C-alpha positions as CSV (number, residue, x, y, z in Angstrom):
1,M,33.5,108.4,27.7
2,N,33.3,109.2,24.1
3,P,36.6,110.9,22.9
4,R,35.0,113.3,20.7
5,L,32.6,114.3,23.5
6,L,35.6,114.7,26.0
7,M,37.6,116.8,23.7
8,S,34.5,118.9,22.9
9,S,33.9,119.3,26.7
10,V,37.4,120.2,27.3
11,A,37.3,122.8,24.5
12,L,34.1,124.3,25.8
13,T,35.6,124.6,29.4
14,L,38.5,126.3,28.1
15,A,36.6,128.7,26.2
16,M,34.0,129.3,29.1
17,V,37.0,130.2,31.6
18,G,38.8,132.4,29.1
19,S,41.8,130.5,29.0
20,S,44.1,128.7,26.2
21,A,46.7,126.2,26.2
22,L,49.3,125.6,23.3
23,A,51.9,122.8,23.3
24,D,55.0,123.0,21.3
25,K,56.5,119.6,20.7
26,A,59.7,120.9,19.4
27,S,60.8,122.5,23.0
28,D,58.7,120.0,25.2
29,T,56.8,123.1,26.4
30,L,53.2,123.8,27.3
31,N,52.0,127.3,27.4
32,A,49.0,128.4,29.1
33,A,47.0,131.5,29.3
34,F,44.4,132.9,31.7
35,T,42.5,136.0,31.5
36,K,43.6,137.0,34.9
37,E,46.9,136.9,36.5
38,L,47.4,134.1,38.9
39,E,48.2,134.8,42.8
40,S,50.7,132.0,42.4
41,V,51.6,129.1,40.4
42,D,52.2,127.0,43.6
43,S,48.5,125.5,44.2
44,Y,48.9,125.7,47.9
45,F,49.3,129.6,47.8
46,N,46.4,130.2,45.0
47,S,42.7,130.2,45.7
48,A,41.6,131.1,42.2
49,R,39.6,128.6,39.9
50,E,42.4,128.9,37.2
51,G,45.1,128.1,39.9
52,V,43.0,124.8,40.4
53,I,43.0,124.4,36.7
54,L,46.8,124.6,36.5
55,Q,47.3,122.6,39.5
56,R,45.3,119.5,38.2
57,S,47.2,119.9,35.0
58,I,50.6,119.9,36.6
59,W,50.8,118.0,39.8
60,D,49.3,114.7,40.8
61,G,47.8,113.6,44.2
62,L,48.1,110.4,45.9
63,L,44.6,109.1,44.8
64,Y,42.3,109.7,41.9
65,L,38.4,109.7,41.9
66,N,37.1,107.7,39.0
67,Q,34.3,109.7,37.8
68,E,32.3,106.9,35.9
69,T,32.4,104.4,39.0
70,G,32.5,106.8,41.9
71,E,35.5,104.8,43.3
72,Y,38.8,106.1,44.6
73,E,41.7,104.6,42.7
74,G,45.4,104.6,43.3
75,N,47.4,107.6,41.5
76,L,50.6,108.2,43.2
77,A,49.6,105.7,45.7
78,T,48.9,102.1,45.1
79,S,47.0,101.2,48.1
80,W,45.8,102.7,51.3
81,Q,44.0,101.4,54.4
82,W,43.1,103.1,57.7
83,V,45.0,102.0,60.7
84,D,42.7,103.5,63.1
85,D,40.5,106.5,63.1
86,T,43.2,109.0,62.6
87,T,46.1,107.0,60.6
88,L,46.0,106.4,56.9
89,E,48.6,104.1,55.7
90,M,49.6,104.3,51.9
91,K,51.8,102.3,49.7
92,L,53.5,104.3,47.0
93,R,53.7,104.0,43.4
94,E,57.7,103.1,42.5
95,G,59.2,104.2,39.2
96,V,57.7,107.8,39.3
97,K,59.7,110.9,38.6
98,F,58.8,114.5,38.7
99,H,59.2,117.1,36.0
100,N,62.7,117.9,37.3
101,G,63.7,114.2,37.3
102,E,63.7,113.7,41.0
103,E,62.4,110.2,42.0
104,F,59.0,110.0,43.9
105,D,59.2,108.3,47.3
106,A,57.9,108.7,50.8
107,D,60.2,111.6,51.3
108,D,58.1,113.6,49.2
109,V,54.8,112.8,50.6
110,V,56.0,113.4,54.1
111,Y,57.8,116.8,53.2
112,T,54.6,118.0,51.5
113,V,52.3,116.9,54.1
114,K,54.4,118.8,57.0
115,F,54.9,121.6,55.1
116,V,51.4,122.4,54.1
117,A,49.9,121.2,57.7
118,N,51.8,123.8,59.2
119,P,49.8,126.8,59.4
120,E,53.0,129.0,60.0
121,N,53.8,128.5,56.0
122,G,50.5,130.2,55.3
123,V,48.6,127.9,52.8
124,V,45.7,130.2,51.4
125,V,43.1,127.7,51.5
126,Q,43.7,126.1,54.8
127,R,40.4,123.8,54.5
128,N,42.4,121.8,52.2
129,V,45.2,120.9,54.4
130,N,44.2,121.7,57.9
131,W,42.8,118.3,58.6
132,M,46.3,116.7,58.4
133,K,48.1,116.8,61.5
134,D,51.5,115.0,60.5
135,A,53.2,112.3,58.1
136,E,55.9,109.7,58.8
137,K,58.1,107.6,56.5
138,V,57.5,103.8,57.1
139,D,59.9,102.8,54.3
140,K,60.8,104.3,50.9
141,Y,57.6,103.6,49.2
142,T,55.0,103.5,52.5
143,V,53.7,106.7,54.5
144,R,51.4,107.2,57.3
145,I,49.1,110.3,57.3
146,T,47.9,111.5,60.7
147,T,44.7,113.5,60.9
148,N,43.6,115.9,63.6
149,G,40.8,113.7,64.2
150,P,38.4,111.4,62.3
151,F,38.1,112.8,58.9
152,P,35.7,111.0,56.5
153,A,36.7,113.1,53.6
154,A,40.3,112.5,53.7
155,L,40.4,110.4,50.6
156,E,38.4,113.3,48.6
157,F,41.0,115.8,49.7
158,L,43.7,113.1,48.7
159,A,42.1,112.9,45.2
160,G,41.7,116.6,44.8
161,P,43.4,119.4,46.1
162,V,46.4,117.9,48.0
163,S,49.1,117.5,45.4
164,I,52.6,116.1,46.1
165,Y,55.6,118.1,45.4
166,P,59.2,116.8,45.1
167,N,60.8,117.4,48.6
168,E,64.4,118.7,47.4
169,Y,63.1,121.1,44.7
170,Y,60.4,122.5,47.0
171,A,63.0,123.0,49.9
172,E,65.4,124.9,47.7
173,A,62.8,126.8,45.6
174,G,60.0,127.3,48.2
175,P,56.5,128.6,47.0
């Protein structure tokens, strides 16, 4: 895509949603403003459009949908395969660190999936997560996500609203 067109599109989108963002390189800080108050900065507890924008700007998912090819590509996951109709095994990217310096690994995926898939934890938009039943760690960089039944849209959700959080920080700080 043409870089000038991309930048113009981003600027237009920000203008249309009534938000702005300013980066302060000296303090390594990004400030974002929206025209309405967010329900939460935790994407699992926010259903507003502005929350989705914030989620996509801060957190990564396991997959990424390439808009030019329409193909799923690895993001936090490097490869994936369906073991059966309800089990997706994913190899995870090594050498990734969260904003707080915590190393990304299978424990983060397992913690995030188990937390958001549990209805008692009150995720606001249940349809984004209620298809997941469980997750298990195979090794440090391999996980298996189990669904509640065959779910053809699993890759789409893993490339969209399902962000992975650092398990140690999230267990301490919570939503």
